[in-house]
SETOR-813387 format. One line per 3 residues: for each residue x, y, z of N, C-alpha, C. Coordinates in nm, 4 decimals. Each point is the difference from the previous one (the first is absolute). Last residue first. Example, Ala and Ser with C-alpha at 12.3 -4.5 7.8 and 13.67 -1.06 7.14 Angstrom:
REM SETOR-813387
1.2850,-0.2250,0.7080,0.0820,0.1190,0.0060,-0.0770,0.1090,0.0730 ~ 0.0290,-0.5720,-0.0070,-0.0890,0.1190,0.0000,0.0900,0.1200,0.0000
END
This chain:
REM SETOR-813387
17.6258,17.4266,13.4068,-0.0718,-0.0971,0.0550,-0.0728,0.0805,0.1395 ~ 0.3815,0.1726,-0.4351,-0.1166,-0.0293,0.1292,-0.0907,-0.0920,0.0256 ~ 0.4807,0.1789,-0.3194,-0.1047,-0.0808,-0.0035,-0.0345,-0.0042,0.1884
0.3135,0.3425,-0.2948,-0.0309,-0.0632,0.0879,-0.1648,-0.0446,-0.0345 ~ 0.4442,0.2331,-0.3528,-0.1268,-0.0724,0.0082,-0.0278,-0.0992,0.1610 ~ 0.3159,0.4238,-0.3004,-0.0001,-0.0952,0.1295,-0.1595,-0.0308,0.0131
0.3344,0.3539,-0.2068,-0.0311,-0.1170,-0.0900,-0.0164,-0.1642,0.1092 ~ -0.0023,0.5070,0.0905,0.0708,-0.0806,0.0471,0.0223,-0.0983,-0.0668 ~ -0.3211,0.2506,-0.1131,0.1040,0.1106,0.0033,0.1763,-0.0595,0.0401
-0.4781,-0.2199,-0.0432,0.0697,0.0404,-0.1189,0.1250,0.0739,0.0245 ~ -0.3188,-0.3162,0.2765,0.0773,0.1365,0.0333,0.0851,0.0022,-0.0611 ~ -0.4001,-0.3384,0.0967,0.0719,0.0420,-0.1319,0.0843,0.1696,0.0632
-0.3250,-0.4346,0.2325,0.0054,0.1541,-0.0290,0.1017,0.0110,-0.0873 ~ -0.3498,-0.4303,0.0266,0.1397,0.0683,-0.0201,0.0068,0.1199,0.0242 ~ -0.3012,-0.3571,0.2356,0.0091,0.0767,-0.0357,0.1062,0.0266,-0.0693
-0.1706,-0.4080,0.1722,-0.0936,0.0844,-0.0282,0.0041,0.1695,-0.0314 ~ 0.2895,-0.5220,0.0440,-0.0097,0.1152,0.0491,-0.1066,0.0594,-0.0685 ~ 0.1799,-0.4284,0.1131,-0.1360,0.0437,-0.0025,-0.0176,0.1045,0.0046
0.3812,-0.2842,-0.0861,0.0321,0.0802,0.1008,-0.1569,0.0779,0.0549 ~ 0.0678,-0.3017,-0.3458,0.0739,-0.0689,0.0813,-0.0245,0.0422,0.1469 ~ -0.1914,0.2052,-0.4313,-0.0598,-0.1737,0.0452,0.0695,-0.0429,0.0706
0.0950,0.4535,-0.1041,-0.1960,0.0138,0.0127,-0.0070,-0.1817,0.0374 ~ 0.4483,0.1396,-0.0589,-0.0115,0.0893,0.1179,-0.2103,-0.0308,0.0098 ~ 0.2936,-0.1946,-0.3582,0.0536,-0.0878,0.1793,-0.1016,0.0774,0.0734
-0.0574,0.2235,-0.4188,-0.0579,-0.1376,0.0184,0.0116,-0.1031,0.1361 ~ 0.2559,0.4113,-0.1157,-0.1062,0.0278,-0.0040,-0.1589,-0.1453,0.0657 ~ 0.5146,-0.0068,-0.1400,-0.0370,-0.0277,0.1166,-0.1430,0.0476,0.0503
0.1349,-0.2879,-0.4547,-0.0372,0.1423,0.0492,-0.0099,0.0528,0.0917 ~ 0.2663,-0.4696,-0.1876,-0.1430,0.0587,0.0651,-0.0356,0.1591,-0.0011 ~ 0.3595,-0.4330,-0.2366,-0.0045,0.1496,0.0556,-0.1456,0.0165,-0.0050
0.1529,-0.3898,-0.2019,-0.0327,-0.0069,0.1321,-0.0249,0.1794,0.0611 ~ 0.0940,-0.1181,-0.4576,-0.1377,-0.0483,-0.0066,0.0162,0.0180,0.1677 ~ 0.3077,0.3157,-0.2458,0.0171,-0.0968,0.0387,-0.1291,-0.0474,0.0418
0.0661,0.4211,-0.1241,-0.0568,-0.1132,-0.1461,0.0374,-0.1169,0.0924 ~ 0.0920,0.3808,0.2460,-0.1350,-0.0211,-0.0342,-0.0422,-0.0829,-0.0808 ~ 0.4102,-0.0527,0.2844,-0.0462,0.0845,-0.1015,-0.1257,0.0005,-0.0443
0.0822,-0.0333,0.5175,0.0468,-0.1014,-0.0814,-0.0120,0.0978,-0.1006 ~ -0.1071,0.1107,0.4424,0.1220,0.0498,-0.0765,0.0273,-0.0503,-0.1332 ~ -0.3313,-0.1841,0.2677,-0.0505,0.1220,-0.0335,0.1485,0.0767,-0.0654
-0.0432,-0.4619,0.2316,-0.0276,0.0267,-0.1741,-0.0218,0.1450,-0.0486 ~ 0.3144,-0.2404,0.4146,-0.0742,0.0756,-0.0003,-0.0579,0.0610,-0.1823 ~ 0.1599,-0.4553,0.3347,0.0045,0.0817,-0.0966,-0.0830,0.1169,-0.0240
-0.0030,-0.2499,0.4867,0.0086,-0.0170,-0.1684,0.0373,0.1267,-0.0527 ~ -0.0293,-0.0617,0.4792,0.0961,-0.0247,-0.0333,0.0328,-0.0697,-0.2086 ~ -0.3730,0.2713,0.3257,-0.0091,-0.1589,-0.0041,0.1405,-0.1072,-0.0353
-0.0481,0.4813,-0.0433,0.0035,-0.0214,0.1832,-0.0255,-0.1684,-0.0346 ~ -0.0158,0.1890,-0.4170,0.1807,0.0107,0.0444,-0.0254,-0.0684,0.1620 ~ -0.4249,0.0312,-0.2579,0.0886,-0.1296,-0.0490,0.1431,0.0101,0.1083
-0.2904,0.3893,0.0219,-0.0269,-0.1318,0.0862,0.0639,-0.1065,-0.0053 ~ 0.1561,0.5046,-0.0351,-0.0324,-0.0909,-0.1005,-0.0402,-0.1733,0.0755 ~ 0.0447,0.5893,-0.0471,-0.0211,-0.0856,0.1049,-0.0510,-0.1599,-0.0628
0.3581,0.4371,-0.2280,-0.1783,-0.0502,0.0212,0.0391,-0.1310,0.1368 ~ 0.2882,0.3545,-0.4216,-0.0014,-0.0947,0.1126,-0.1439,0.0199,0.0575 ~ 0.1870,0.1536,-0.4567,-0.1096,-0.1124,0.0681,0.0037,-0.0980,0.1257
0.2779,0.3891,-0.1854,0.0251,-0.1159,-0.0310,-0.0751,-0.1010,0.0313 ~ -0.0117,0.3973,0.1349,0.0755,-0.0578,0.1170,0.0296,-0.1176,-0.0847 ~ -0.3209,0.3129,-0.1130,0.1594,0.0917,-0.0028,0.0930,-0.1015,0.0767
-0.4744,-0.1560,0.0096,0.1006,-0.0206,-0.1577,0.0970,0.1158,-0.0459 ~ -0.2837,-0.3157,0.4275,0.0602,0.1446,-0.0411,0.0768,0.0012,-0.1244 ~ -0.4325,-0.2514,0.2644,0.1019,-0.0320,-0.1161,0.0809,0.1374,-0.0395
-0.2988,-0.2813,0.4176,0.0410,0.1641,-0.0139,0.1029,-0.0697,-0.1371 ~ -0.4099,-0.2040,0.4030,0.1136,0.0025,-0.1185,0.0010,0.0852,-0.0416 ~ -0.2909,-0.0446,0.3367,0.0336,-0.1394,0.0045,0.1228,-0.0383,-0.0831
-0.2452,0.4345,0.3292,0.0798,-0.0490,-0.0999,0.0213,-0.1654,-0.0121 ~ -0.4740,0.2606,0.1718,0.1360,-0.0559,0.0641,0.1184,-0.0359,-0.1260 ~ -0.5490,0.2497,0.1429,0.0975,-0.0388,-0.0732,0.1522,-0.0534,0.0366
-0.4597,0.2543,0.1543,0.1357,-0.0508,0.0974,0.1007,-0.1000,-0.0956 ~ -0.0393,0.4346,-0.1174,-0.0010,-0.1282,0.0870,-0.1320,-0.0392,-0.0212 ~ 0.2716,0.3015,-0.3014,-0.1219,-0.1086,-0.0006,-0.0016,-0.1125,0.0943
0.3004,0.4426,-0.0041,-0.1772,0.0182,-0.0963,-0.0693,-0.1248,0.0187 ~ 0.3855,-0.1221,0.2083,-0.0434,0.1319,0.1142,-0.1720,0.0306,-0.0936 ~ 0.3499,-0.3007,-0.1712,-0.0829,-0.0647,0.0925,-0.1035,0.1195,0.0687
0.3394,0.1400,-0.3655,-0.1302,-0.0501,-0.0181,-0.1134,-0.0942,0.1086 ~ 0.3862,0.2409,0.1413,-0.0895,0.1032,-0.0927,-0.1355,-0.0919,-0.0552 ~ 0.3496,-0.1920,0.2092,-0.0464,0.0229,0.0862,-0.1124,0.1227,-0.0639
0.3056,-0.2241,-0.2630,-0.1033,-0.0707,0.0931,-0.0731,0.0263,0.0443 ~ 0.3575,0.2920,-0.1501,-0.1444,-0.0176,-0.0997,-0.1203,-0.1195,0.0249 ~ 0.4190,0.1067,0.2610,-0.0884,0.0844,-0.0366,-0.1130,0.0355,-0.0532
0.3137,-0.4035,0.0227,-0.0304,0.0178,0.0644,-0.0991,0.1373,0.0097 ~ 0.2411,-0.0542,-0.3405,-0.1248,-0.1021,-0.0065,-0.0462,0.0233,0.1456 ~ 0.2574,0.3979,-0.2444,0.0248,-0.1194,0.1038,-0.1377,-0.0759,-0.0043
0.0871,0.4525,-0.2651,-0.0230,-0.1283,-0.0206,0.0319,-0.1176,0.0517 ~ -0.2039,0.5128,0.0771,0.0845,-0.1167,0.0346,-0.0114,-0.1168,-0.0738 ~ -0.0475,0.5349,-0.2162,-0.0493,-0.0965,0.1394,0.0381,-0.1098,0.0014
0.1599,0.5130,-0.1092,0.0173,-0.1435,-0.0719,-0.0637,-0.0904,0.1258 ~ 0.0854,0.5814,-0.1638,-0.0515,-0.1113,0.1578,-0.0118,-0.1422,-0.1166 ~ 0.1324,0.4546,-0.2211,0.0822,-0.1134,0.0333,-0.0069,-0.0667,0.1385
-0.3186,0.2381,-0.2629,0.0741,0.1249,0.0763,0.0998,-0.0954,0.0525 ~ -0.4739,-0.2594,-0.1204,0.1314,0.1204,-0.0550,0.0782,0.0525,0.1110 ~ -0.2958,-0.4786,-0.0978,0.0688,0.1018,0.0304,0.0759,0.0713,-0.0515
-0.3279,-0.4375,-0.0333,0.0362,0.0790,-0.0711,0.0454,0.1042,0.0916 ~ -0.2195,-0.5061,0.0210,0.0382,0.0690,0.0596,0.0822,0.1278,-0.0991 ~ -0.3594,-0.4139,-0.0463,0.0629,0.1081,-0.0285,0.0536,0.0898,0.0453
-0.2297,-0.5163,0.0598,-0.0170,0.1005,0.0732,0.1613,0.1044,-0.0464 ~ -0.4365,-0.3846,-0.0935,0.1447,-0.0069,-0.0281,0.0488,0.1866,0.0178 ~ -0.2854,-0.5482,0.0614,0.0089,0.1670,0.0250,0.1434,0.0185,-0.0291
-0.3411,-0.4435,-0.0820,0.0558,0.0727,0.0057,0.0143,0.1465,0.0262 ~ -0.2025,-0.5202,0.0859,-0.0269,0.1193,-0.0799,0.1180,0.0471,-0.0037 ~ -0.1307,-0.4759,-0.0989,0.1169,0.0374,0.1143,-0.0278,0.1690,-0.0032
END
């Protein structure tokens, strides 16, 4: 999977949005025709779009790293969601996965 990091720095009291919906639009606009297939929000305690939870299964992404069942979200995005691009918005601690 390819990776792009977007760094936004502002002076003078301005602050870039950290809203997932806004940053989704930014990512999809910059990398059209790709569309969102997943995200990981580091500010919201790892809130994410979990394919396992959608199917009524246990989420393996939030298990402790030392748990042998733990799976990194990027692995799920790559293998299960077939994401081809990870867009990192460092100012918002947000990763958006596109396909």
